[in-house]
N, C-alpha and C positions, 0 to 999 in steps of 0.2 A: 535316184541315178542319173537324174538329167544333170542336177546340180553338180555332180561329180564330174559328169562330162563336160560342164560349163568352165568349172574351176579348171580342169585340167589343160584347157583348150586356151585358159589366159598365160599358163606358164610359159616363162620364158623358154625357149629354144635356141638352138644352134647348129647348123650343119657346115662341118669345115671339111675342104676340098684342096688337095696340094697339087698344083701342075708347074714341076718345074721350080722354079724360084719364087713362085708367086704362090700366097695362098687365100682363099676365098672363103670367108664365113658368114655364111646365109643364116640370118636372124629371123626371129618367127615370134610372136606369141606378143604379151605384154610386157615390155621392159619397164616396168614403173616401181615406185617405192614401195608398195606392199609386195614387190617380190626380190627386195633387196640382197638378201642372202645369196638368192639363185644367180640375180644379174653379176654380182662381185665374182662368184665359183665360175660361170661360164666366160667371164672376161677373162680370168687367170687362165682357163685352158685356152683360149684365143692366143693371149699373150704367149703364154708356153709353145704353140705351135708354132705361131709366127716369130720365133725367139732370133732366126737369121734369114727371114723371107721377108719378102714385101707383101703387106697384105691388104685386102679387098673387104671392106663391110660392107654389106648388101641390105639394105633394110626394107626390101621389096615385102618382106613376110611381117613385118612388125605391124602389128595390129594397133599398138598404143606407146607412145613414146613420152615419159615426163621428164622433168628437170632433173631427177636422180638418174634415170637412165640415160639420157644424152651427156649428162656431166660424166659418169663412167666410161661410156664409149669414146668420149674425146678425150678423156685422160689416158685411155690407151694409145689413142693414136700420138698422142704428146710424148709418153714415154717411149715407143717405140721409134718416134722421128728423132730423139735424143742419142737413140744408139745408131743412126745413119741408116734405119729402114723406112721406106715410103710405107705410107697406108693411107687409106682415104676411103669416102662412103659414095656408095652408088645406089642409084634406085630410091631415092628419098624422097618424100613428098615435099611440097614447098612448107609446109608448115615444122616439117620435121626440121629442113634445112634453117628455117629461121631460128627454131630452138637450139640447135647445134651451133648456131654462130651465136645466138645470146650466152647460153652457158660456158662459150669455149673456155676449157683448161688454160690457167696462167700459174707459172710455177713463179715462187717468191724465192728470193734469196735473202738470204739470212743476214741482217744486219753485222756488219763486225762489232766485235764488243771492244769498246773502248776503255782501258781503265782509268776510273776516277779516284782523285784524292777528296776524300771527306773534307779536309781544310780548305781546298780550294774550292769546291762545290758551296762551304758555309760564306765563302769571300764573295763567291759570285751570287748569293741569295742577297747578301748584304747590300752589294753594290746596286741589284736590279731593286731591292727596295728603297735606296738611296734615288737612283734614278724615277723611280715613281711617284716618290715624294714630291721631288723636284718638279717632276711633268704638272701634278695634281695642283702645285701651288702657283704653275704659270696659267693652267687651266684657270684655276680659281679666281686670279687677278684679271685675265680676260675676260671671264665670266660677271666679273662684279663691274668691267667698264660697261658692258653690254645693258646690265641690270640700272646703272646709274643713266646710261644714254635712254633706255626705256621710259625712265622717271620722269626723264627730264620732257620728252615727246608727251607724258600724259598731262605734265606740269602747264605747260604752253598751249595743251589742247584738252582741258577737261573732259570734253564729252566722250574722250577714250577711256577714261576712267572708269573701272568696273566694280562702283561702289557695294552692288551686293555679292560679287564674289569675295570681296574683302570681309562683309560682315558674315556670308556663310563659313569663312573659312575662321574669322575669329570666334565665330559659336563653336564648330569644333575642336579649335585649340583652347580657348579660353574658359569658356563657358562649360563645356562637357569634361574639360580636364579638371576642374575645382575640385571637387569630390577625393580622386586619386590622390592629388599634390596635398590636400590638405590632411587626409590620414596619413602619409608619410610622412610630412613633416610634423605633426603632432607628436608621434612615434619616436621620431629622430630627437626631437626637442626633449621629450621626456628621459629618452635614453642618455643623453648628454648630462640632463640633468642629475640624473641618477650616478651617473660615473663621477660627475663634478663632485658631489656629494659624499660619495664613498671615499673618495680621494682627500679632500680637504679636511672632513671632519677629522683626520688623524693629527692636525695642527690647529685645531680648534678654528677655521677660518672659512665656516660653512656659509657664512651669507655672502661671501665673495662668489658663489655658484652664479647667483644673478648677474653680475657683471661677466661672468664666464659665457653664461648663456645669452644676455645682450649683445656682447659685441661678436660674439661667434656667428651667431645668426644673423645678424644685420648686416655685417659687412662679407661673409663665406658661405656659411652653410645654406641661408634662405636662395641666394640665386644659384649657388652651384647645384642644389639639389633639386630643384626648378628645371633649371636647365638640362640637366642629365634625363629627367623625365619628360622633358619636353622632347627631346632630342630620341627619345626610346619610343614614344609614342607616335608625337605628332611627324616627327624625321620620317621615321620608318612609311608612314602612312604617304607623305608626300612623295617619296620614291617609289612607292608600290604605285600610286595613282598615274604619275607621269611615267613610270615604267611600262605600266600597261598601257596606256596611251600610244605608248611609241611602238610595243610591239604590235599594235592593231593599226598602226600608220595613221591614226586620227591625227597627229603632230603634224606630219606630211600634208594630211588633209586640209588643217588648219592653214597652211603656207600657200597651197592653190586657193585656196577661198581669199586668199589676200590678207589674211591676220596674222599679227606678229604672235609666235605662242609664245614670249615674253610676258608681254602685255598681258594677254590673257590668262596663262596660265600660273607663270611663275611670281610675276609682280604681286598679285593679289595676295599669294600665299606668304612671300617674304612681309608683307607691310603687315597682315594680320598678326605674323610672329614679332616684328618689332614693337606693334602695340599690346599683341596680347602678355609677352613673357615679363614685360616689367609688372604688370598687373598680379599675374601669378606669382612674381615674387614678391611682392607686399605682400599677399593672400597666405604666402606660405612661411613668410616670416612672422606673421600674427599666429600662424598656427603653431609654428615650433615655440614661439614665447609663451604660448597658453600650454602646451605640452610641458615645458620647463617649471613653471609656475604651478601647474598641480601637482607634478613631481615633486620640487621644493615643499609644498604645503604639506603632501603626505609622508614622504620619506624624510625632509631635513626639519619639519616643523617650523616651515615661513611662512607666515601668514600672508594671504593676497595683497593686503595693506602694507606689509614691511617689501614684497616682492616688488609692487608698483613703485614706490617711493624709492627704493636702492635702482631700479632698474632706469627711473628718470633721471637719477643723478649719474650713474654709469656711462649713459650713451648721450651723443648729442647730433648734431642734425646732420654734421656729417656721417658719422656712423650710419647711418640710415641713406642717406645719398650713394656712400660706396657700392653699395649692392644694388640700388636703382642705376647707376649708372654704367654699371656692366651689363645688363639686362639687354637691352639693345644691340650689344657689338655682339653676344652670343647669340641672340637671336637672328643676327645678319650670318654668321658663323653656320650656325644650324642649317639654315635657309639654302644657302650657297652650296653646301656639301649634299643635301637630301634633293634638291632639283638636278645638281650636275650628275650625282650617282643614276636619278632617273634617266636622265638623256642618254645616258650610256647604255642601257639597258638593249641588249640584241632581241633576236628574236626566239629566244627559248625561254621556260619558265627556270630553268638552272639558272642562267645570266640575271631574270628578274631575282631570283633569290641572293644570289650572291652579291649582287648589288645592294641589294635591300639591307643584308647583312654588313656590309662594307660600308653602308650610309651609319648605319647607328655608330658604328666602331668608331669611324673617323669622326665623327660630330662629338662623341663624347670625351675622345682624346682631347681635340680642339678646344672643347670646353675648358676643361682641364688646364691644359697650357696655357689659354688667355687667360684664366682666371689666376695662374701663377703670375704671369707677366703685368697685370693688372696689380695684385698685391705689391709688386717690388716698385713700381713706378707708384703708387699711393704713398709706399713708406719713403721713397724719395723725395716725395715732397711735403711728407708730414702731412698728410689727409685722413 
């Protein structure tokens, strides 16, 4: 019985009195979210009674007022004001005044709908993409200049060189990346050999698969596969690491301490990439040739002695050097893109994820573009 009385005492109530052109609504009880339905019903009665009159909302009897109750009351006052009727709160405590001011009702105007053309939107997207690519190119060139400047400062003052950081990054990039790169390269070499034998056997030219594997792996596949895997593995790690430091303001802290973030964070990573990618390219090429040799032996009945003899006759030193020459340039591209995207991270996890994805996509795209440019260059000079 006591509980019932207590619950009844908490119910919101209103007493409405009319005096001429003025309506006074005396509120009482708990105007809170747990009584939301009754609050809305009572406010509807108040609004109906004050349809053509000025309204005074007396809060003296209100025992508790929360965000919902305050917002509903202020909404009613706002709607009556739009009709040209005055309404105000009286006998409100200081806490109630503060709450009413904080949750003040605001109307939102609907944005006018603009008719759009899908074709125009497509052209806008293309234009924004081209503009963004141009901006990325300018930022990349400027960043390369900063990187070269930092490298010159380190060369002129060797004590600034962070050899430990380079060795640590070299371990992460090259040493720990060997197993996955060897496995992928071995499988790709085996697949290329199998498909080559499958096609060449129709013409009775199965031994030429050795020439195919040797030239393709040494000139293109070895460095291309390695660069793509490094971009996905190490490039994304660079972006995530630097982006996380940017989010936690650690890069700003380095600047406050008088340290150059490019010398401390970025230069060791890019130097490790430039050193590690040619080494991984060489290992990947050997693994791909091994995979091709095993497949040629099992699937094409080409013995290892014949495979090695023909491989020696089909490739030259320049065939090997083409892939090795490409590797440092691809490492530079991957490093610049990965670190730039990391420095562009804002203060949210969503931004970090977006820039990590962008880093991998841009790096792989630029690696393929650079490989195509090198292919045309070496063909032009007949190397």
